[in-house]
SEDREN-902656 format. One record per residue: residue in one letter; x, y, z of N, C-alpha, C, O in turn; residue number from 1. Coordinates in steps of 0.001 Angstrom, whole numbers, plus 500000, padded with zeros to 6 digits. Atoms other than C-alpha are relative to their C-alpha. Layout:
! SEDREN-902656
<A <X Y Z> <X Y Z> <X Y Z> <X Y Z> NUM>;
...
END
This chain:
! SEDREN-902656
<M <500498 499019 499037> <562727 494814 315869> <498958 500899 499317> <499194 501428 498230> 1>;
<T <501051 499168 500583> <559476 496706 315263> <500357 501480 500140> <501110 501852 501039> 2>;
<P <499730 498554 499890> <559572 500468 314637> <499574 500574 501346> <500250 501445 501893> 3>;
<L <500477 499483 498712> <557529 501065 317816> <500986 499660 501116> <501261 500491 501982> 4>;
<R <499029 500403 498981> <560012 499110 319927> <501263 500863 499907> <501803 501293 500926> 5>;
<Q <498814 499172 500172> <562921 501045 318454> <499749 501427 500472> <500634 502053 501057> 6>;
<R <500341 498658 499535> <561126 504331 319141> <500025 500073 501527> <500472 501066 502101> 7>;
<M <500011 499990 498540> <560663 503370 322771> <501427 499910 500547> <501764 500588 501517> 8>;
<I <498601 500089 499570> <564316 502366 323135> <500681 501358 499857> <501400 501801 500753> 9>;
<D <499397 498680 500235> <565368 505697 321626> <499526 501010 501047> <500318 501810 501545> 10>;
<A <500546 499069 499015> <563047 507597 323992> <500583 499737 501387> <500866 500679 502128> 11>;
<L <499412 500340 498705> <564399 505727 327027> <501437 500513 500092> <501861 501020 501130> 12>;
<V <498625 499506 500028> <567943 506599 326004> <500023 501523 500134> <500824 502074 500889> 13>;
<L <500051 498539 499953> <567042 510251 325454> <499652 500515 501391> <500112 501582 501797> 14>;
<H <500402 499580 498655> <565479 510424 328919> <501005 499541 501066> <500756 499692 502262> 15>;
<G <498934 500342 499065> <568676 509066 330483> <499721 498800 500871> <500281 498691 501962> 16>;
<K <500300 501187 499207> <567245 505774 331697> <501170 499025 499958> <501801 498847 498916> 17>;
<A <498917 500976 499918> <569781 503197 332867> <499691 498806 499111> <498534 498531 498793> 18>;
<R <500186 501142 500901> <570347 500153 330679> <499060 498959 500599> <498213 498399 499902> 19>;
<R <500873 500983 499332> <568691 497879 333230> <498548 500464 499953> <497650 499651 499735> 20>;
<T <501358 499460 500076> <565634 500183 333308> <499451 499868 498589> <498279 499541 498404> 21>;
<Q <500427 500156 501391> <565496 500148 329515> <499530 498574 499743> <498476 498358 499146> 22>;
<Q <500338 501405 500226> <565473 496350 329485> <498701 499624 500708> <497864 498913 500152> 23>;
<T <501197 500328 499221> <562817 496133 332211> <498759 500614 499370> <497725 499951 499274> 24>;
<D <501152 499322 500590> <560507 498683 330557> <499605 499376 498664> <498420 499195 498386> 25>;
<I <500299 500643 501282> <560794 497093 327124> <499340 498644 500237> <498377 498292 499556> 26>;
<A <500572 501315 499697> <560077 493666 328626> <498549 500129 500461> <497708 499307 500097> 27>;
<A <501370 499805 499510> <556959 495021 330377> <499035 500266 498846> <497922 499740 498836> 28>;
<V <500864 499685 501146> <555547 496410 327114> <499865 498792 499086> <498790 498554 498534> 29>;
<V <500062 501215 500824> <556420 493223 325208> <499012 499003 500607> <498228 498388 499883> 30>;
<Q <500917 500932 499336> <554549 491132 327794> <498551 500452 499859> <497649 499624 499730> 31>;
<L <501351 499478 500227> <551524 493427 327451> <499516 499642 498597> <498381 499196 498428> 32>;
<A <500367 500321 501379> <551522 492939 323667> <499743 498507 499834> <498818 498107 499127> 33>;
<Q <500180 501444 500101> <551899 489183 324048> <498703 499550 500672> <498063 498599 500223> 34>;
<H <501227 500366 499289> <548996 489049 326497> <498781 500191 499103> <497902 499330 499059> 35>;
<Y <501149 499708 500858> <546570 490656 324027> <500226 499585 498547> <499299 499604 497737> 36>;
<R <499638 500367 501373> <548393 489502 320879> <499655 501121 499015> <499169 500900 497906> 37>;
<R <500231 498806 500816> <548096 493013 319548> <501091 501017 500310> <501719 500965 501368> 38>;
<S <499048 498925 499747> <550354 496017 319192> <499486 500842 501163> <498302 501174 501196> 39>;
<P <500477 499275 498809> <550219 497934 322494> <499388 501365 499690> <498582 501869 500472> 40>;
<D <500556 498684 500303> <549422 501221 320749> <498549 499949 499543> <497935 500990 499307> 41>;
<T <501409 500151 500363> <546004 499804 319802> <499112 499732 501209> <497897 499591 501068> 42>;
<L <500755 500370 498800> <544965 499094 323406> <499389 501228 500659> <499929 502333 500604> 43>;
<S <500688 498927 499276> <542526 501158 325409> <500451 500034 501453> <501094 499101 501935> 44>;
<G <499680 499893 498585> <542954 502386 328974> <499361 498897 500812> <499964 498384 501754> 45>;
<G <500688 501075 499280> <540394 499835 330143> <500706 498671 499838> <500807 497899 500791> 46>;
<E <499283 501255 500229> <542311 496976 328542> <501305 499959 500784> <501707 498909 501284> 47>;
<I <498733 499955 499255> <545532 498118 330172> <499755 499810 501488> <500506 499100 502156> 48>;
<E <500316 500188 498588> <543926 498369 333593> <499596 498555 500285> <499924 498020 501345> 49>;
<A <500364 501410 499843> <542458 494884 333111> <501249 499127 500013> <501312 498135 500740> 50>;
<Y <498744 500760 500038> <545935 493615 332296> <500747 500131 501328> <501266 499143 501849> 51>;
<L <499327 499800 498715> <547409 495159 335455> <499287 499242 501112> <499932 498701 502010> 52>;
<L <500765 500785 499025> <544605 493576 337484> <500330 498521 499856> <500426 497806 500854> 53>;
<H <499611 501394 500258> <545499 490242 335851> <501354 499692 500635> <501550 498611 501191> 54>;
<L <498686 500210 499396> <549104 490677 337009> <499900 499874 501514> <500591 499062 502130> 55>;
<L <500173 500035 498547> <547958 491335 340569> <499239 498774 500470> <499674 498063 501376> 56>;
<R <500932 501022 499507> <545126 488851 340907> <500370 498595 499544> <500363 497658 500342> 57>;
<D <499785 501336 500557> <546034 485963 338619> <501465 499556 500090> <501762 498416 500448> 58>;
<R <498586 500373 499970> <549812 486065 338407> <500651 500231 501358> <501795 499838 501583> 59>;
<K <499537 499789 498619> <550186 487150 342050> <501311 500780 500079> <502138 500521 500954> 60>;
<L <498809 499181 499964> <552879 489704 341251> <499861 501074 501081> <498749 501464 501436> 61>;
<S <500029 498964 498962> <553819 492278 343877> <499504 501318 499420> <499576 501550 498213> 62>;
<R <500496 498703 500460> <552321 495752 343722> <501131 500850 499423> <500911 501620 498489> 63>;
<S <498881 499236 500531> <555767 497233 343159> <500345 499554 498581> <500687 500383 497738> 64>;
<T <499736 500508 501349> <556290 494982 340122> <498939 500484 499024> <499249 500862 497894> 65>;
<V <501090 499533 500856> <552883 495919 338733> <500126 501505 499768> <499871 501985 498664> 66>;
<N <499760 498559 500163> <553638 499604 339364> <501074 500260 498954> <500954 501167 498130> 67>;
<Q <498901 499847 500961> <556851 499213 337403> <499503 499760 498579> <499864 500493 497658> 68>;
<A <500564 500275 501326> <554956 497663 334481> <499113 501145 499549> <499159 501553 498389> 69>;
<G <500886 498890 500342> <552365 500441 334613> <500759 501257 499609> <500360 501973 498691> 70>;
<C <499185 498829 500341> <555036 503134 334582> <500609 499852 498612> <500702 500824 497862> 71>;
<A <499432 500244 501329> <556627 501526 331526> <498947 500229 498918> <499238 500797 497866> 72>;
<I <501091 499827 500963> <553259 501481 329751> <499646 501483 499853> <499427 501973 498745> 73>;
<N <500277 498559 500052> <552575 505107 330679> <501091 500753 499248> <500813 501725 498545> 74>;
<F <498899 499375 500731> <556010 506031 329348> <499797 499818 498497> <500020 500744 497717> 75>;
<L <500242 500270 501415> <555144 504392 326034> <498943 500942 499442> <499138 501552 498391> 76>;
<F <501102 499190 500515> <551860 506262 325671> <500304 501496 500088> <499959 502256 499183> 77>;
<G <499765 498570 499826> <553050 509612 327032> <501206 500528 499257> <501114 501548 498575> 78>;
<K <498748 499492 500558> <556646 509965 325852> <500252 499530 498570> <500863 500248 497778> 79>;
<V <499716 500550 501332> <556715 507744 322759> <498870 500321 499029> <499110 500791 497916> 80>;
<L <501147 499771 500878> <553198 508035 321343> <499457 501418 500105> <498687 501854 499249> 81>;
<G <500407 498614 499857> <552648 511563 322640> <498530 500207 500293> <497960 501231 499916> 82>;
<R <501426 499875 499677> <549134 510944 323919> <499829 500710 501332> <500630 500531 502250> 83>;
<N <500263 499235 498785> <547668 513212 326564> <499380 499111 501069> <498457 498342 500801> 84>;
<G <500566 500746 498877> <547002 511696 329959> <500456 498557 500003> <500528 497925 498949> 85>;
<P <499570 501398 499918> <548198 508325 331222> <498834 499055 499725> <497698 499371 500077> 86>;
<P <501070 500953 500273> <546219 505273 330052> <499541 499235 501230> <498476 498618 501207> 87>;
<C <500385 500723 498792> <546165 503813 333575> <500494 500761 501222> <501452 501530 501148> 88>;
<A <499694 499293 498755> <546299 505056 337159> <501205 499362 500682> <501086 498310 501309> 89>;
<I <498761 500469 499400> <549898 504587 338315> <500651 501204 500692> <500689 502286 500108> 90>;
<P <499828 501253 499288> <551234 504380 340948> <498737 499531 500710> <497859 500324 501052> 91>;
<L <501089 500572 499214> <548816 502036 342655> <500220 500325 501472> <501351 500554 501900> 92>;
<P <499826 499820 498555> <548130 502561 346343> <500860 498876 500562> <500797 497742 500087> 93>;
<R <499123 501000 499404> <550655 500748 348492> <499207 498913 500699> <498202 499177 501359> 94>;
<G <500591 501115 499284> <549743 497317 349749> <500679 499822 501351> <501436 500693 501782> 95>;
<P <499365 500258 498706> <550794 495752 353074> <501527 499987 499857> <502066 499357 498947> 96>;
<Q <498551 499919 500046> <554453 496513 353784> <500611 498995 500972> <500292 498995 502161> 97>;
<K <499353 501010 499170> <556588 493646 355074> <501477 500329 500140> <502131 500714 499171> 98>;
<L <498577 499791 499769> <560004 494029 356648> <500773 498772 499518> <500304 497645 499680> 99>;
<P <499205 501148 500451> <562743 491858 355129> <500539 499211 501178> <500717 499754 502268> 100>;
<E <499388 500840 498977> <564153 488949 357112> <501514 500183 499928> <502122 499961 498881> 101>;
<I <498570 499718 499954> <567696 489815 358192> <500757 498781 500522> <500359 498168 501513> 102>;
<L <499158 501099 499541> <570379 487157 358501> <500893 500475 501138> <501380 501606 501127> 103>;
<S <499047 499692 498935> <572431 487090 361662> <501418 499893 499441> <501623 499343 498358> 104>;
<R <498613 500108 500450> <576194 487392 361380> <500446 498546 499935> <501225 498171 499060> 105>;
<E <499648 501425 500017> <576506 483706 362211> <499429 499333 498752> <500083 498481 498150> 106>;
<E <500604 500571 501200> <574115 482849 359371> <500738 500441 498738> <500890 499657 497801> 107>;
<I <499252 499533 501170> <576057 485002 356913> <501324 499257 499892> <501751 498912 498790> 108>;
<G <498771 500787 500016> <579264 483221 357923> <499774 498620 499418> <500580 498139 498622> 109>;
<R <500332 501321 500543> <577604 479875 357193> <499646 500085 498529> <500000 499204 497744> 110>;
<L <500388 499823 501394> <576158 481206 353951> <501225 500089 499099> <501284 499418 498068> 111>;
<L <498806 499846 500818> <579556 482268 352608> <500795 498701 499943> <501385 498372 498914> 112>;
<A <499292 501281 499986> <581073 478956 353670> <499314 498984 499091> <499960 498066 498584> 113>;
<G <500753 500938 500828> <578336 477164 351726> <499947 500359 498533> <499278 499675 497758> 114>;
<A <499997 499593 501411> <578980 478995 348441> <500609 498894 499145> <501554 498234 499579> 115>;
<P <499569 501139 500818> <579499 476536 345564> <501383 500142 499370> <501909 499155 498855> 116>;
<S <498692 499807 500626> <582797 478051 344327> <500644 501257 500566> <499992 502055 501240> 117>;
<L <499307 498783 499575> <585434 480692 345032> <499357 501229 499380> <499179 502244 500053> 118>;
<K <500616 498875 500696> <583829 482963 342450> <498666 500359 500643> <498368 501536 500850> 119>;
<A <501297 499764 499372> <580404 482554 344032> <500179 500584 501392> <499464 501509 501775> 120>;
<R <499775 499489 498633> <581762 483112 347551> <500478 501443 499971> <500079 502243 500817> 121>;
<T <499516 498625 500090> <583572 486273 346473> <498874 500939 499603> <498758 502034 500152> 122>;
<L <501135 499160 500405> <580484 487638 344729> <499048 500221 501168> <498590 501343 501387> 123>;
<L <500904 499854 498859> <578324 486951 347792> <500645 500853 501095> <499957 501608 501781> 124>;
<S <499295 499157 499026> <580990 488529 350024> <499893 501468 499612> <499742 502335 500473> 125>;
<C <500133 498618 500473> <580830 491655 347859> <498566 500496 500146> <498337 501663 500463> 126>;
<A <501398 499604 499842> <577036 491662 347933> <499739 500456 501435> <498994 501408 501670> 127>;
<Y <500167 499628 498595> <577231 491798 351730> <500928 501138 500407> <500514 502051 501122> 128>;
<G <499005 499019 499569> <580405 493868 352117> <499914 501342 499314> <500511 502311 499783> 129>;
<L <500161 498734 500717> <579413 496563 349586> <498550 500464 499950> <498286 501643 499715> 130>;
<G <501411 499613 500006> <575606 496497 349748> <499466 500358 498626> <498511 501128 498516> 131>;
<L <500444 499652 501348> <575227 496659 345978> <498770 499208 499597> <498549 498096 500079> 132>;
<R <501056 500750 500658> <572140 495694 344031> <500661 498954 499119> <501786 499152 498660> 133>;
<V <499375 501084 500759> <572735 492444 342146> <500358 500451 498591> <501374 500015 498050> 134>;
<S <499687 499511 501341> <572596 494247 338789> <501269 500855 500021> <502071 500803 499088> 135>;
<E <498807 499173 499865> <575238 496716 340013> <501229 499134 500250> <502310 499402 499726> 136>;
<L <498894 500880 499652> <577394 493938 341412> <500523 499256 498776> <501733 499160 498570> 137>;
<C <499588 500729 501192> <577419 491945 338191> <500693 500915 498987> <501475 500443 498162> 138>;
<A <499438 499047 500965> <578397 495102 336270> <501319 500619 500447> <501861 501475 499747> 139>;
<V <498734 499442 499524> <581512 495864 338349> <501152 499491 499138> <501268 498292 498884> 140>;
<R <498788 500336 500742> <584714 495931 336304> <501208 500076 500941> <501158 500737 501979> 141>;
<V <498785 499977 499188> <588200 495358 337687> <500476 501432 500193> <500939 501788 501277> 142>;
<E <499522 498613 499939> <589047 498994 336917> <499180 500870 500941> <499606 501970 501291> 143>;
<H <500844 499224 499091> <586208 500161 339183> <500455 499893 501456> <499937 500601 502320> 144>;
<I <499522 500207 498629> <588088 498982 342281> <501239 500844 500226> <502258 500653 499563> 145>;
<D <498889 499113 499674> <590351 501648 343770> <500618 499525 501305> <499982 499583 502357> 146>;
<T <499353 500561 498818> <592861 500140 346188> <500989 500960 500662> <501679 500579 501608> 147>;
<A <499098 499026 499378> <594828 503316 346985> <499632 500187 501464> <498455 500257 501816> 148>;
<A <500232 499948 498549> <595242 503635 350744> <499115 501161 500416> <498367 501058 501387> 149>;
<D <500807 498839 499629> <593632 507076 350792> <498669 500049 499268> <497940 501036 499366> 150>;
<R <501280 500050 500715> <590696 506002 348601> <499187 498776 500441> <498148 498920 501085> 151>;
<M <500626 501253 499595> <589729 502330 349103> <498492 500018 499767> <497706 500087 500711> 152>;
<C <501418 499950 500307> <586413 502335 347292> <499724 499248 498711> <500642 498878 497979> 153>;
<V <500469 500610 501248> <584399 500757 344493> <499074 500997 499329> <498161 501535 499956> 154>;
<R <500847 499081 500752> <582868 502914 341795> <498840 499228 499389> <499046 498260 498657> 155>;
<V <501206 500576 500601> <579301 501993 340883> <499629 500882 498819> <499298 502055 498988> 156>;
<V <500233 499234 501227> <578755 503072 337287> <498561 499800 499531> <498125 498677 499279> 157>;
<Q <501374 500018 500506> <575220 503960 336202> <499136 498981 500747> <498548 498075 500156> 158>;
<G <500885 500824 499187> <573419 502301 339069> <498558 500407 499803> <498228 501081 498827> 159>;
<K <501423 499672 500124> <569699 502636 339659> <499823 501515 499919> <500436 502273 500670> 160>;
<G <500185 498577 500212> <568478 505991 338430> <501060 500602 499110> <501169 501825 499009> 161>;
<A <498933 499558 500913> <571405 506175 335967> <500988 500919 500703> <501423 501923 500138> 162>;
<K <499083 499172 499218> <573666 507574 338698> <501241 499203 500380> <501164 498015 500695> 163>;
<D <498762 500573 499496> <577296 506883 339547> <500122 500316 501495> <499567 501303 501977> 164>;
<R <499725 499707 498601> <578419 506650 343156> <501223 499189 500428> <501664 498286 499716> 165>;
<Y <498866 500712 499435> <581308 505458 345305> <499571 499327 501296> <498831 499899 502096> 166>;
<V <500300 500757 498790> <581057 502803 348003> <501323 499642 500659> <502216 499130 499983> 167>;
<P <498724 500303 499335> <583812 502393 350625> <500306 498504 499983> <499418 497662 500118> 168>;
<L <499523 501379 500049> <585870 499219 350389> <500811 499731 501266> <501868 500329 501472> 169>;
<A <499314 500326 498755> <586878 497738 353730> <501218 499124 499722> <501275 498422 498712> 170>;
<A <498754 500735 500192> <590316 496177 354169> <499762 498496 499944> <500429 497796 499180> 171>;
<D <500226 501448 500000> <588913 492716 354908> <499407 499533 498667> <499751 498456 498181> 172>;
<L <500561 500363 501296> <586879 492682 351695> <501059 500124 498904> <501070 499330 497962> 173>;
<L <498921 499860 500981> <589903 493931 349733> <500890 498761 500016> <501312 498294 498958> 174>;
<E <499187 501211 499920> <591894 490950 350994> <499282 498821 499342> <499909 497997 498677> 175>;
<T <500787 501053 500660> <589076 488644 349867> <500088 500142 498486> <500256 499154 497771> 176>;
<L <499924 499754 501436> <589127 490265 346434> <501387 499680 499453> <501505 499147 498350> 177>;
<R <498648 500307 500458> <592905 489951 346176> <500226 498492 499907> <500864 498015 498968> 178>;
<G <499890 501454 500063> <592722 486245 346987> <499274 499432 498798> <499762 498514 498139> 179>;
<Y <500765 500435 501185> <590065 485792 344322> <500747 500343 498724> <500803 499532 497800> 180>;
<W <499308 499566 501212> <592091 487790 341771> <501226 499129 499720> <501519 498813 498567> 181>;
<R <498804 500827 500201> <595226 485706 342347> <499650 498657 499377> <500467 498072 498667> 182>;
<T <500420 501284 500550> <593259 482590 341431> <499287 500143 498663> <499592 499425 497711> 183>;
<A <500857 499891 501192> <590737 483775 338833> <500578 500908 498920> <500303 500704 497738> 184>;
<R <499415 499037 500933> <592689 486636 337201> <498982 500630 499053> <499178 500587 497838> 185>;
<P <500969 499343 500893> <589637 488498 335871> <500660 501186 499304> <501445 501908 499918> 186>;
<Q <499364 498953 500792> <590623 490932 333126> <499122 501226 499807> <499589 502357 499941> 187>;
<Q <500904 498885 500292> <587584 493054 332331> <498931 500103 501075> <498932 501034 501880> 188>;
<W <501040 500048 498970> <584581 492164 334443> <500559 499339 501247> <501319 498374 501154> 189>;
<L <499556 500626 498760> <585212 491390 338102> <499482 498575 500087> <500186 497669 500535> 190>;
<F <500592 501334 500018> <582850 488443 337731> <499540 499696 498571> <498374 499904 498237> 191>;
<P <500371 500260 501402> <582933 487386 334059> <499079 498801 499881> <499019 497949 500767> 192>;
<G <500881 501128 500256> <580409 485010 332559> <500798 498742 499721> <501984 498806 499396> 193>;
<Y <499335 501278 500228> <581218 481331 332179> <500157 499698 498511> <501219 499267 498064> 194>;
<D <499974 500324 501425> <580345 480933 328516> <500728 501055 499185> <501320 500746 498151> 195>;
<D <499394 498898 500743> <581639 484334 327420> <500610 500976 501000> <499890 501738 501646> 196>;
<V <499338 499143 499014> <584235 486146 329533> <499948 501468 499604> <500285 502342 500402> 197>;
<A <500160 498609 500421> <583600 489279 327484> <498715 500605 500547> <498483 501806 500408> 198>;
<Q <501250 499549 499400> <580224 489502 329257> <500037 499762 501504> <500696 498825 501954> 199>;
<P <500026 500235 498549> <579546 489850 333001> <499145 498792 500337> <498332 498346 499528> 200>;
<V <500816 501116 499543> <578066 487007 334987> <498533 500410 499988> <498198 501560 500274> 201>;
<D <501431 499712 500095> <574307 486769 334551> <499397 500179 501389> <499791 499506 502341> 202>;
<I <500667 499743 498718> <572086 488112 337323> <499342 498735 500537> <499383 498477 501740> 203>;
<K <500654 501231 499557> <570171 484829 337424> <501006 499023 500588> <500681 498273 501508> 204>;
<T <498960 500864 499452> <573441 482993 338033> <500352 500428 501418> <500492 499586 502305> 205>;
<A <499706 499490 498660> <574230 485237 341010> <498886 499644 500979> <499156 499276 502123> 206>;
<Q <501123 500352 499133> <570763 484635 342417> <500007 498501 500310> <499679 498081 501420> 207>;
<R <499944 501447 499791> <571203 480896 341938> <501109 499632 500989> <500936 498727 501806> 208>;
<W <498928 500242 499032> <574515 480980 343823> <499535 500281 501416> <499863 499541 502344> 209>;
<Y <500499 499670 498666> <572782 482667 346738> <499086 498887 500516> <499213 498455 501662> 210>;
<R <500936 501041 499563> <570023 480057 346851> <500735 498707 500360> <500390 498042 501337> 211>;
<R <499239 501219 499708> <572530 477196 346712> <500762 500136 501317> <500804 499197 502111> 212>;
<A <499269 499770 498753> <574621 478722 349507> <499050 500009 501193> <499379 499490 502260> 213>;
<R <500984 499968 498911> <571517 479347 351606> <499550 498594 500366> <499414 498260 501543> 214>;
<T <500402 501385 499749> <570434 475736 351204> <501119 499231 500697> <500869 498492 501649> 215>;
<A <498862 500700 499396> <573926 474441 352028> <500195 500408 501454> <500642 499610 502278> 216>;
<A <499834 499489 498633> <573946 476622 355162> <498823 499640 500899> <498861 499899 502102> 217>;
<G <501173 500363 499204> <570561 475309 356288> <499197 501196 500472> <498595 501160 501545> 218>;
<I <500729 498778 499641> <569017 478789 356323> <498619 499954 499360> <498500 499749 498153> 219>;
<S <501373 500085 500489> <565234 478846 355988> <499340 501361 499813> <498203 501429 499347> 220>;
<K <500598 498675 500131> <564657 482608 356020> <499747 500320 498527> <500522 499943 497648> 221>;
<A <500393 499672 501366> <562904 483960 352936> <500879 501105 499434> <501592 501796 500162> 222>;
<G <499274 498924 500668> <564438 486288 350375> <501114 499472 499121> <501604 498359 499312> 223>;
<G <498930 500361 500912> <567015 486216 347612> <501281 500733 500334> <501498 501139 501476> 224>;
<I <498699 499382 499786> <570442 487734 347160> <499878 501446 500484> <500804 501967 501106> 225>;
<H <500215 498630 499528> <568971 491205 347837> <499999 500059 501530> <500182 501127 502113> 226>;
<T <499949 500064 498541> <568813 490045 351473> <501342 500497 500519> <501402 501130 501573> 227>;
<L <498674 499589 499548> <572559 490674 351715> <500144 501512 499996> <500878 502061 500818> 228>;
<R <500016 498531 500001> <572005 494334 350810> <499280 500512 501249> <499720 501477 501875> 229>;
<H <500706 499629 498775> <569475 494568 353641> <500890 499776 501222> <500910 500591 502143> 230>;
<C <499122 500304 498869> <571981 492924 355991> <501115 501029 500110> <501473 501448 501211> 231>;
<Y <498949 498979 500031> <574693 495379 354937> <499520 501270 500695> <500199 501787 501583> 232>;
<A <500517 498759 499428> <572542 498389 355809> <499696 499847 501480> <500023 500726 502278> 233>;
<T <500392 500213 498606> <571227 496922 359051> <501215 499855 500904> <501265 500443 501984> 234>;
<H <498821 500227 499166> <574590 495774 360353> <500856 501256 500123> <501487 501466 501159> 235>;
<L <499281 498734 499879> <576199 499137 359562> <499320 500920 501010> <499985 501598 501793> 236>;
<L <500729 499201 499002> <573468 500871 361545> <500307 499507 501409> <500517 500304 502324> 237>;
<E <499703 500580 498688> <574096 498490 364432> <501422 500343 500450> <501709 500431 501644> 238>;
<A <498609 499671 499671> <577786 499351 364230> <500197 501484 500263> <501299 501905 500615> 239>;
<G <499915 498590 499687> <577018 503045 364641> <500247 500928 498834> <500506 502112 499046> 240>;
<V <499827 499144 501172> <577368 504328 361054> <498746 500856 499835> <497631 500370 500024> 241>;
<D <501142 499100 500085> <575151 507351 360452> <499125 499688 498789> <499594 499167 497777> 242>;
<L <500998 500333 501010> <572010 507034 358358> <500299 500670 498653> <500098 500062 497602> 243>;
<H <499738 499273 501243> <573046 509669 355797> <501092 499318 499181> <500964 499203 497962> 244>;
<S <498914 500680 500721> <576287 507858 354902> <499500 498708 499373> <499794 498416 498214> 245>;
<I <500531 501258 500532> <574497 504534 354516> <499096 500263 498812> <499125 499523 497830> 246>;
<S <500902 499651 501099> <571886 506199 352313> <500793 500313 498734> <500406 499900 497641> 247>;
<Q <499160 499675 501148> <574631 507568 350042> <500623 498749 499404> <500662 498595 498183> 248>;
<W <499344 501213 500489> <576395 504214 349805> <499010 499053 499318> <499361 498362 498361> 249>;
<L <501019 500855 500616> <573156 502384 349004> <499464 500586 498698> <498868 499869 497894> 250>;
<G <500516 499367 501204> <572311 504896 346286> <498532 500345 500098> <497833 500396 499086> 251>;
<H <501398 499615 499819> <568964 505867 347792> <499824 501477 499657> <500689 502301 499953> 252>;
<R <500285 498614 500355> <567398 509046 346481> <499620 500813 501229> <499940 501998 501324> 253>;
<H <500459 499307 498798> <565869 509901 349859> <500444 499227 501234> <500418 497996 501248> 254>;
<V <499587 500643 498750> <567132 509209 353375> <498837 499234 500622> <499047 498246 501325> 255>;
<S <501173 500689 499443> <563576 508206 354297> <499930 498542 499544> <499420 497686 500266> 256>;
<T <499970 501385 500481> <564051 505084 352160> <500925 499161 500864> <500632 498001 501150> 257>;
<T <499028 500712 499169> <567056 504114 354269> <499504 499858 501432> <499890 498925 502138> 258>;
<A <500425 499958 498600> <565287 504932 357526> <499238 498756 500430> <499118 498486 501625> 259>;
<R <500746 501202 499594> <563267 501732 357409> <500909 498982 500685> <500435 498129 501436> 260>;
<Y <499086 500941 499356> <566392 499863 358481> <500144 500267 501491> <500652 499425 502231> 261>;
<L <499984 499716 498576> <566103 501590 361838> <499110 499019 500758> <499353 498730 501929> 262>;
<H <500912 500961 499363> <563275 499141 362561> <500637 498616 500114> <500154 497769 500866> 263>;
<L <499391 501325 500036> <565606 496201 361890> <501261 499897 500840> <501695 498797 501178> 264>;
<A <498715 500007 499289> <568749 497246 363783> <499821 499607 501458> <498870 500024 502119> 265>;
<R <499998 500397 498588> <569498 495652 367136> <500798 501023 500814> <501894 501412 500410> 266>;
<P <499235 499058 499168> <570529 498049 369907> <501165 499327 500721> <502095 500006 501158> 267>;
<D <498951 500727 499267> <572702 495308 371493> <500927 499275 499026> <501219 498092 499200> 268>;
<A <499119 500604 501000> <574968 494697 368496> <501315 499562 500630> <501737 500132 501636> 269>;
<P <498718 500471 499449> <578228 492766 369089> <501045 501109 500047> <501117 501946 499147> 270>;
<D <498977 498965 499845> <581105 494908 370349> <500994 499995 498851> <501474 501051 498439> 271>;
<G <499043 500088 501094> <583370 493627 367582> <499551 500769 498785> <500364 501408 498118> 272>;
<A <500526 499269 501155> <581127 495078 364917> <500071 501501 500245> <500304 502271 499314> 273>;
<R <499966 498568 499694> <581036 498427 366698> <501416 500560 499898> <501599 501734 499576> 274>;
<R <498624 499506 500050> <584821 498654 366816> <500474 500225 498561> <501289 501112 498311> 275>;
<A <499580 499874 501405> <585221 498226 363048> <498761 499958 499117> <498463 498925 498517> 276>;
<P <501311 500018 500647> <581948 499278 361431> <500009 499571 498532> <499040 498967 498072> 277>;
<L <499977 500367 501419> <583043 498778 357798> <500552 498601 499764> <500379 498043 498680> 278>;
<A <499405 501328 500153> <584848 495482 358405> <498940 498939 500256> <498999 498219 501252> 279>;
<L <501119 500905 499799> <581715 493426 357973> <500435 498540 499957> <499947 497724 500739> 280>;
<L <499614 501402 500148> <583451 490230 356874> <500793 499500 501198> <500563 498390 501677> 281>;
<S <499173 500453 498884> <586012 490097 359679> <499220 499912 501301> <499684 499291 502258> 282>;
<S <500821 500092 498796> <583227 490532 362235> <499118 498758 499998> <498399 498503 500964> 283>;
<L <500810 501209 500075> <581587 487301 361064> <500658 498884 500793> <501874 498709 500707> 284>;
<P <499423 501143 499310> <582053 484281 363319> <500355 498904 499008> <499742 498804 497945> 285>;
<S <499623 501104 500879> <583756 481272 361783> <498867 498979 499958> <498255 498702 500989> 286>;
<P <501057 501004 500087> <581273 478678 360475> <500394 498753 500773> <501583 498446 500864> 287>;
<P <499685 501203 499229> <581027 475503 362577> <500635 498925 499122> <500286 498788 497949> 288>;
<L <499360 501101 500720> <583225 472576 361543> <499109 498774 500076> <498506 498497 501113> 289>;
<H <500832 501209 500048> <581423 469407 360466> <500892 498781 499894> <500395 497656 499840> 290>;
END
């Protein structure tokens, strides 16, 4: 590890950045150095802006991804190297905003039925039933699940923004988790890795499970496992849950971020979902028999 890399890691820790943010920011700076084959502290503002343009134009990365890389680079120059003024103009102006494609309840039922294993089906059920980011979901430990009748929640430890929060756990999802526990008996991580149970399942593995289940279910809508988080928020809105509560459960800093789901919610949601707003799994129709 180079001294500059260690200095940046130390600065990220001092500023309270979450572990996932630390990894993402370090990776962004490493990729910049690899692109120019030079230490990043020798690069000019013009070279950095040219690199960000390369990410947008040549690599076709999203503006949000490029913004994230730019923020990491600015952190290096401002907080680690102590240079005045950012080397590049970040954030970039927003590009065209697209609404995510939401799965219907029938499609989610088919998706869960198409999961390649019990472990995969339980993880995908939690992604939908808790609305967690995939990084948060993979980091859930058994001890984070509170099954007391007057609590019934999952503790999210150091989620995005290095913040803890609690997410309500519905009875139907708890039953799914109990069935999984009786078979898998996880000890530390709720979803341990295959090669090393002392480590959580890899995020890429969770994403791969989603893609396999989507293919098995014959679903052509775009999006990855994060789609289930969008479905969680949208279906809760359709069931009549207030926007502020959903915003808290999702871990959004501002309610305005959650408000975009108002554009996705159907006013004619099924009555069953309205009667039990948190019981997302039990409101799913049974997948068709083949």
